[in-house]
C-alpha positions as CSV (number, residue, x, y, z in Angstrom):
1,M,175.3,-11.3,60.7
2,T,173.7,-12.8,57.9
3,H,172.8,-16.1,57.1
4,T,175.9,-16.7,55.7
5,L,177.7,-16.8,58.7
6,N,180.1,-20.0,59.4
7,A,178.1,-20.9,62.5
8,D,178.3,-24.1,64.5
9,L,175.9,-23.6,67.3
10,H,176.1,-27.5,68.4
11,C,179.3,-29.9,69.5
12,H,180.5,-32.1,72.5
13,S,183.8,-31.8,74.5
14,V,185.0,-34.2,77.1
15,V,182.8,-32.3,79.9
16,S,180.2,-34.7,78.3
17,D,180.4,-37.6,75.6
18,G,182.6,-35.7,73.1
19,T,186.3,-36.7,72.9
20,L,188.2,-33.2,72.9
21,T,188.4,-30.6,75.5
22,P,186.9,-27.0,74.5
23,E,190.4,-25.6,74.0
24,Q,190.7,-28.3,71.6
25,L,187.5,-28.0,69.8
26,A,187.8,-24.3,69.9
27,A,191.3,-24.7,67.7
28,R,189.5,-26.7,65.3
29,A,186.3,-24.4,64.9
30,K,188.7,-21.8,64.1
31,A,191.1,-23.9,61.7
32,N,187.4,-24.8,60.2
33,G,186.4,-20.9,59.7
34,V,184.2,-21.1,62.0
35,Q,183.0,-17.7,62.6
36,L,180.5,-18.2,65.5
37,W,180.6,-20.6,68.1
38,A,178.8,-22.8,70.7
39,L,179.7,-25.6,72.7
40,T,176.7,-27.4,73.8
41,D,177.3,-30.5,76.3
42,H,174.6,-33.1,77.5
43,D,172.9,-31.5,80.4
44,E,176.6,-29.3,81.7
45,I,177.3,-26.2,81.5
46,G,180.7,-27.2,83.6
47,G,182.9,-26.0,79.9
48,Q,181.4,-22.6,78.9
49,H,183.8,-20.6,80.7
50,R,186.6,-22.7,79.6
51,A,185.0,-22.7,76.2
52,M,184.6,-18.5,76.1
53,A,187.6,-18.2,76.9
54,A,189.1,-20.7,74.1
55,A,186.9,-18.8,71.9
56,R,188.5,-15.4,72.7
57,A,191.6,-16.7,72.2
58,E,190.8,-17.8,69.1
59,G,189.4,-14.6,68.2
60,M,185.9,-16.1,67.8
61,A,182.7,-15.1,68.6
62,Y,181.0,-16.8,71.2
63,L,177.2,-18.2,72.0
64,T,177.1,-20.3,75.7
65,G,175.2,-23.4,75.0
66,V,173.9,-26.8,76.5
67,E,171.6,-29.7,75.1
68,I,169.4,-30.9,77.4
69,S,168.1,-33.8,77.3
70,V,163.9,-34.2,77.8
71,T,161.3,-36.9,78.2
72,F,158.6,-36.7,75.4
73,A,156.1,-38.8,73.9
74,D,158.1,-41.5,75.6
75,T,161.5,-41.0,73.8
76,T,164.9,-38.5,73.9
77,V,164.3,-35.4,72.5
78,H,167.1,-32.7,72.7
79,I,166.7,-29.3,73.1
80,V,169.7,-26.5,72.7
81,G,169.6,-23.5,75.1
82,L,171.9,-20.9,73.5
83,G,172.9,-17.1,74.6
84,F,171.8,-18.1,78.5
85,D,173.9,-17.0,81.5
86,P,176.3,-19.5,82.4
87,D,176.1,-18.5,86.1
88,D,172.4,-18.9,85.9
89,A,171.7,-21.0,89.6
90,A,168.4,-22.0,88.5
91,L,169.9,-23.6,85.1
92,A,172.5,-25.5,86.7
93,Q,170.3,-26.9,89.6
94,G,167.7,-27.9,86.9
95,L,170.6,-29.9,84.7
96,A,172.2,-31.7,88.0
97,A,168.8,-33.2,88.7
98,T,168.6,-34.1,84.5
99,R,171.8,-35.8,85.5
100,G,171.6,-37.5,88.5
101,G,169.6,-40.4,87.4
102,R,172.4,-41.2,85.2
103,G,174.7,-43.5,87.3
104,E,172.1,-46.2,88.5
105,R,171.1,-46.0,84.4
106,A,174.9,-46.8,84.0
107,R,175.1,-49.4,86.6
108,E,171.6,-51.5,85.3
109,M,173.0,-51.4,81.7
110,A,176.2,-53.1,82.9
111,D,174.5,-55.7,84.5
112,Q,172.2,-56.2,81.3
113,L,175.6,-56.4,79.3
114,A,176.5,-58.9,81.8
115,Q,173.8,-61.0,81.6
116,V,174.8,-61.9,78.1
117,G,178.3,-62.5,79.3
118,I,180.3,-58.7,78.9
119,H,181.6,-58.0,81.9
120,G,183.2,-55.2,83.2
121,A,181.5,-53.0,81.1
122,Y,180.9,-50.1,83.8
123,E,184.3,-50.0,84.7
124,G,185.2,-50.1,80.9
125,A,183.0,-47.1,80.0
126,L,184.0,-45.0,83.0
127,K,187.5,-44.9,81.6
128,F,186.0,-43.2,79.2
129,V,184.0,-40.3,81.0
130,G,185.8,-36.9,81.4
131,N,182.7,-36.2,84.0
132,P,181.3,-39.3,86.0
133,E,177.8,-37.4,86.1
134,L,177.6,-38.2,82.3
135,I,178.2,-41.5,81.8
136,S,176.2,-42.2,78.7
137,R,175.7,-45.1,76.5
138,T,178.1,-43.2,74.2
139,H,180.5,-44.1,77.0
140,F,179.5,-48.1,76.7
141,A,179.8,-48.3,72.7
142,R,183.3,-46.9,73.1
143,F,183.9,-49.6,75.6
144,L,182.5,-52.1,73.2
145,V,184.4,-51.0,70.5
146,E,187.6,-51.3,72.1
147,T,187.6,-54.8,73.6
148,G,186.2,-55.7,69.9
149,V,183.0,-57.0,70.9
150,C,182.0,-54.8,67.9
151,K,183.9,-53.1,65.0
152,D,182.4,-49.5,65.5
153,T,179.7,-47.7,67.3
154,P,177.0,-48.5,64.4
155,E,177.4,-51.8,65.2
156,V,176.6,-51.3,68.9
157,F,173.5,-49.9,68.3
158,R,172.2,-52.5,65.9
159,R,173.4,-55.2,68.7
160,F,173.0,-53.6,72.4
161,L,171.6,-50.5,74.1
162,T,168.9,-49.5,72.1
163,E,165.3,-50.6,72.7
164,G,164.8,-54.7,72.9
165,K,168.5,-54.9,72.9
166,P,170.8,-55.7,75.6
167,G,171.8,-53.0,77.8
168,F,169.0,-50.7,77.2
169,V,167.7,-48.8,79.7
170,P,165.2,-45.8,79.4
171,H,165.8,-42.3,82.3
172,R,163.2,-40.0,82.6
173,W,164.6,-36.9,81.6
174,A,163.4,-32.9,82.1
175,T,160.1,-32.2,81.4
176,L,159.9,-30.0,77.9
177,G,158.2,-27.4,79.6
178,N,161.1,-27.4,82.4
179,A,164.2,-27.1,79.3
180,V,162.7,-24.4,77.5
181,R,161.8,-22.6,81.2
182,W,165.6,-22.8,82.5
183,I,166.9,-21.6,79.2
184,T,164.5,-18.6,79.0
185,Q,164.8,-17.5,82.4
186,A,168.6,-17.9,82.4
187,G,168.6,-15.2,79.4
188,G,169.1,-18.0,76.4
189,M,166.8,-19.2,73.7
190,A,165.5,-22.7,73.4
191,V,166.1,-24.4,70.5
192,I,164.3,-28.2,69.3
193,A,167.4,-29.9,67.7
194,H,168.0,-32.0,64.9
195,P,164.3,-32.8,64.7
196,A,164.3,-35.5,61.6
197,R,166.2,-38.1,64.5
198,Y,163.0,-38.6,66.4
199,K,161.1,-40.3,63.3
200,F,158.1,-39.1,65.2
201,G,154.9,-39.4,62.9
202,A,153.4,-36.2,61.5
203,T,150.7,-35.9,64.5
204,V,153.2,-36.4,67.3
205,E,156.0,-33.9,65.7
206,Y,153.1,-31.1,65.0
207,A,152.6,-31.8,69.0
208,L,156.4,-31.6,69.9
209,F,156.4,-28.0,68.0
210,S,153.2,-26.7,69.1
211,E,154.3,-27.5,73.0
212,F,157.7,-26.1,72.1
213,K,156.6,-23.2,71.2
214,Q,153.7,-22.8,74.0
215,H,156.4,-23.1,76.3
216,G,158.5,-20.1,74.6
217,G,161.2,-22.1,72.4
218,R,162.2,-20.1,69.7
219,G,164.5,-21.8,67.3
220,V,164.9,-25.1,65.7
221,E,168.0,-26.8,64.1
222,V,167.4,-27.4,60.1
223,V,171.4,-27.3,58.9
224,T,172.5,-30.0,61.2
225,G,175.1,-33.3,60.9
226,S,172.0,-35.5,62.2
227,H,169.9,-34.3,59.6
228,T,170.4,-35.2,55.4
229,P,170.2,-32.2,52.6
230,A,166.9,-33.4,52.0
231,E,165.6,-33.4,55.7
232,Y,166.9,-29.3,55.1
233,P,164.2,-28.3,53.0
234,V,161.7,-30.2,55.5
235,Y,162.4,-28.2,58.7
236,A,162.9,-24.8,57.3
237,D,159.5,-25.4,56.4
238,M,158.9,-26.4,59.6
239,A,160.8,-23.4,60.9
240,L,158.4,-21.1,59.0
241,E,155.3,-22.4,60.0
242,F,155.9,-22.2,63.6
243,G,157.9,-18.8,63.2
244,L,160.3,-20.1,64.1
245,A,164.1,-18.8,64.0
246,A,166.9,-21.2,62.2
247,S,169.9,-23.1,63.6
248,R,173.0,-24.8,62.5
249,G,175.5,-27.1,63.9
250,S,177.2,-30.4,63.3
251,D,176.8,-31.8,66.7
252,F,180.4,-33.0,66.4
253,H,181.7,-35.5,69.0
254,S,184.9,-37.0,68.1
255,P,187.5,-36.5,64.8
256,D,187.0,-40.7,65.0
257,E,183.3,-41.1,65.0
258,S,181.3,-37.9,63.8
259,H,180.8,-37.8,60.0
260,T,180.3,-34.1,60.1
261,D,183.2,-31.8,60.7
262,L,182.3,-28.5,63.0
263,G,182.1,-25.9,60.6
264,T,181.6,-28.2,57.2
265,L,177.5,-27.6,57.0
266,P,175.8,-25.7,54.3
267,P,174.4,-22.2,55.1
268,L,170.7,-21.7,56.2
269,P,168.4,-21.2,53.7
270,G,167.8,-17.1,52.6
271,Q,163.9,-16.9,53.8
272,L,164.6,-18.5,57.8
273,T,165.7,-16.1,60.5
274,P,169.4,-17.2,61.7
275,V,168.9,-17.8,65.6
276,W,171.7,-15.5,66.2
277,S,170.2,-12.2,64.5
278,L,167.9,-12.5,67.6
279,L,171.1,-13.5,70.0
280,A,173.1,-10.9,69.0
281,D,173.2,-8.9,72.3
282,R,173.8,-12.4,73.5
283,I,177.0,-13.0,71.3
284,V,180.2,-12.8,73.6
285,T,183.0,-11.0,71.0
286,P,186.8,-11.7,71.0
């Protein structure tokens, strides 16, 4: 499969913090010309069999996917897993442990918001949650927009739910080594998601890439809805420097919130090795 394949290997459904079902995402991806698709819900693989069946029904090739939350250098970093066994018990157990702290964290977030006069935030956020184990800042943001506290999601994250603002509660996620190991031992490939988003300096970013590689990580997102076009060549160079395959994905969550739709990104730069070329035996064909 070539660099010009329309692969979208990063998006979210109602199983985590997206607003569409796996079936609706599959239909949208197909309508937008996606040829190879992966659903990568946060810390959850419960939608994988639905997504696989929906992709098959739409005539699209499919890779299993997940996006695991990791704490690295006191920052939440995301590691995408692709092409793993969706029934792997160790992966499922690791993800369940990672999800475990979200409920307690959500109640602390609601308590902080109540202290600044915003009441009922926990119950309000729950209305937007398809899976209560995965309640997140995104669901609180939707509540704050719905109730008119903020006009849109960017305003929410300027005023609330970020470090130093009401409603921010840090969470200790999986370690980088654990996340990479869960994915690889389940037969998949670990990929650093949207590295430009972390705003690390060069030293910490090199430490992330180096440690990721040491643990057995093999890929990095280069062309993603979370990167600017100017950042594509930066991470293309990083992929080459660290000997990593390159991935591509919109990080689509919702028709109303996401600025990059499924399947609408430019192709990967030609000098890179696409992740799908190394996962050919893991691709589920229609």
